[in-house]
C-alpha positions as CSV (number, residue, x, y, z in Angstrom):
1,M,0.0,0.0,0.0
2,D,1.4,3.4,-1.0
3,K,1.5,6.3,1.4
4,W,-1.3,8.1,-0.3
5,D,-3.6,5.1,-0.2
6,R,-3.4,5.2,3.6
7,I,-4.6,8.7,4.0
8,L,-6.4,9.7,0.8
9,R,-9.8,8.1,0.1
10,K,-12.1,8.4,-2.9
11,D,-14.8,9.9,-0.6
12,N,-12.4,12.6,0.4
13,V,-12.0,14.1,-3.1
14,V,-14.1,16.9,-4.4
15,V,-13.4,17.5,-8.1
16,D,-15.7,20.5,-8.4
17,L,-15.5,22.8,-5.4
18,Q,-18.5,25.1,-5.3
19,S,-17.2,27.6,-2.9
20,R,-15.1,30.6,-4.1
21,R,-14.0,32.1,-0.9
22,K,-11.2,30.7,1.3
23,F,-13.1,30.0,4.5
24,D,-16.1,28.6,2.6
25,V,-13.8,26.2,0.9
26,L,-12.4,25.1,4.2
27,R,-16.0,24.4,5.3
28,E,-16.9,22.6,2.1
29,L,-13.8,20.4,1.9
30,S,-13.6,19.6,5.7
31,A,-17.2,18.4,5.5
32,V,-16.0,15.2,3.8
33,F,-14.8,14.2,7.2
34,D,-18.0,14.9,9.1
35,N,-18.8,11.1,9.4
36,D,-15.2,9.9,9.5
37,D,-14.1,8.2,12.7
38,A,-10.6,9.8,12.2
39,I,-11.9,13.0,13.7
40,E,-13.5,13.1,17.1
41,D,-15.1,16.6,16.6
42,P,-15.6,17.8,13.1
43,K,-16.6,21.3,14.3
44,Q,-13.4,21.6,16.2
45,F,-11.4,20.3,13.2
46,L,-12.9,23.1,11.1
47,A,-12.2,25.7,13.8
48,D,-8.6,24.5,13.9
49,L,-8.2,24.9,10.1
50,I,-9.7,28.4,10.3
51,R,-7.4,29.4,13.2
52,R,-4.4,28.1,11.3
53,E,-5.4,30.0,8.2
54,Q,-5.9,33.2,10.1
55,Q,-2.3,32.9,11.3
56,G,-1.1,33.0,7.8
57,S,-2.3,31.8,4.4
58,T,-1.5,28.2,3.4
59,G,-1.6,29.2,-0.2
60,I,1.9,28.1,-1.3
61,G,1.7,29.4,-4.8
62,K,1.3,28.0,-8.3
63,G,-2.4,27.5,-7.7
64,V,-2.0,25.3,-4.6
65,A,-3.1,25.7,-1.0
66,V,-2.3,23.2,1.8
67,P,-4.5,24.1,4.8
68,H,-3.7,21.8,7.7
69,A,-4.6,21.1,11.3
70,H,-2.4,19.3,13.8
71,E,-4.6,18.6,16.8
72,D,-5.6,16.1,19.5
73,S,-9.1,15.6,18.1
74,I,-7.6,14.1,14.9
75,L,-7.0,10.4,15.5
76,R,-5.1,9.5,12.3
77,Q,-3.6,11.2,9.3
78,I,-6.2,12.4,6.8
79,L,-6.1,14.1,3.5
80,A,-8.8,15.6,1.3
81,I,-8.3,17.1,-2.1
82,G,-10.5,19.8,-3.6
83,I,-10.3,21.0,-7.2
84,S,-11.6,24.4,-8.4
85,R,-11.3,25.0,-12.1
86,E,-12.5,28.7,-11.6
87,G,-10.0,29.4,-8.9
88,I,-10.2,30.7,-5.3
89,D,-8.7,33.8,-3.7
90,F,-6.6,32.2,-1.0
91,D,-4.2,35.1,-0.3
92,S,-1.5,33.0,-1.8
93,A,2.2,34.0,-1.7
94,D,2.1,34.7,-5.5
95,D,-1.4,36.2,-5.5
96,A,-2.5,33.6,-8.0
97,P,-5.9,31.9,-7.6
98,V,-5.9,28.5,-6.0
99,H,-7.1,25.5,-8.1
100,I,-5.9,22.7,-5.9
101,V,-6.6,22.5,-2.2
102,A,-4.9,19.7,-0.2
103,L,-6.5,19.7,3.3
104,L,-4.4,17.8,5.8
105,G,-5.1,16.7,9.3
106,T,-2.6,14.9,11.7
107,P,-2.8,13.9,15.3
108,R,-0.9,16.3,17.6
109,K,1.4,13.5,18.8
110,H,2.7,12.9,15.3
111,Q,4.6,16.1,14.8
112,K,7.4,14.6,12.7
113,Q,4.9,12.8,10.4
114,H,2.9,16.0,10.0
115,M,6.0,17.9,8.9
116,E,7.1,15.1,6.6
117,L,3.7,14.9,4.9
118,L,3.4,18.6,4.5
119,A,6.8,18.6,2.8
120,E,5.9,15.6,0.6
121,L,2.6,17.2,-0.5
122,S,4.4,20.5,-1.3
123,R,7.0,18.7,-3.4
124,L,4.4,16.7,-5.2
125,L,2.2,19.7,-5.9
126,Q,5.0,21.8,-7.2
127,Q,5.3,19.5,-10.2
128,D,3.6,21.2,-13.2
129,Q,2.4,17.9,-14.7
130,V,0.8,16.8,-11.4
131,R,-1.0,20.1,-11.0
132,D,-2.2,20.0,-14.6
133,D,-3.5,16.5,-14.2
134,L,-5.3,17.3,-11.0
135,V,-7.1,20.3,-12.4
136,E,-8.1,18.3,-15.4
137,A,-9.3,15.3,-13.3
138,A,-13.0,14.4,-14.0
139,S,-13.5,12.1,-11.1
140,A,-12.1,11.2,-7.7
141,A,-10.6,8.1,-9.3
142,D,-8.6,10.3,-11.6
143,V,-7.3,12.3,-8.7
144,L,-6.3,9.1,-6.8
145,A,-4.5,7.9,-10.0
146,V,-2.5,11.2,-10.2
147,F,-1.4,10.8,-6.5
148,K,-0.5,7.1,-7.1
149,S,1.6,7.9,-10.2
150,G,3.1,11.2,-9.1
151,G,3.8,10.5,-5.5
């Protein structure tokens, strides 16, 4: 089993995000975990994501944002991917609209794994071909295939 198979599930992929504002996107994408046993308190998870985003934008440039939470209410590593073909104003470092949102959650006790996964996601999503393939993905299965082949 590859590293992405462990944390990224088909049900956690939204290939057509409806929200156009940063905090609305966090609500929409984090909702995929509302019934997931990996999170004890989905409302707290969303609050943690919003608090982190208020500290500084997680828009890393090139159309990518990696919002993340690292809290006790998260029981195992989780990842959701959202795609917006229209783009989202995420206050990114390069001021470009965000088309790919990789939302990450990690238990607080796994600090090292959290940092490693953030770095791995950033490296993967800096690849032009990976970004192009994700934005063009028509289904969750397409997104999973990109992660499997690119990462």
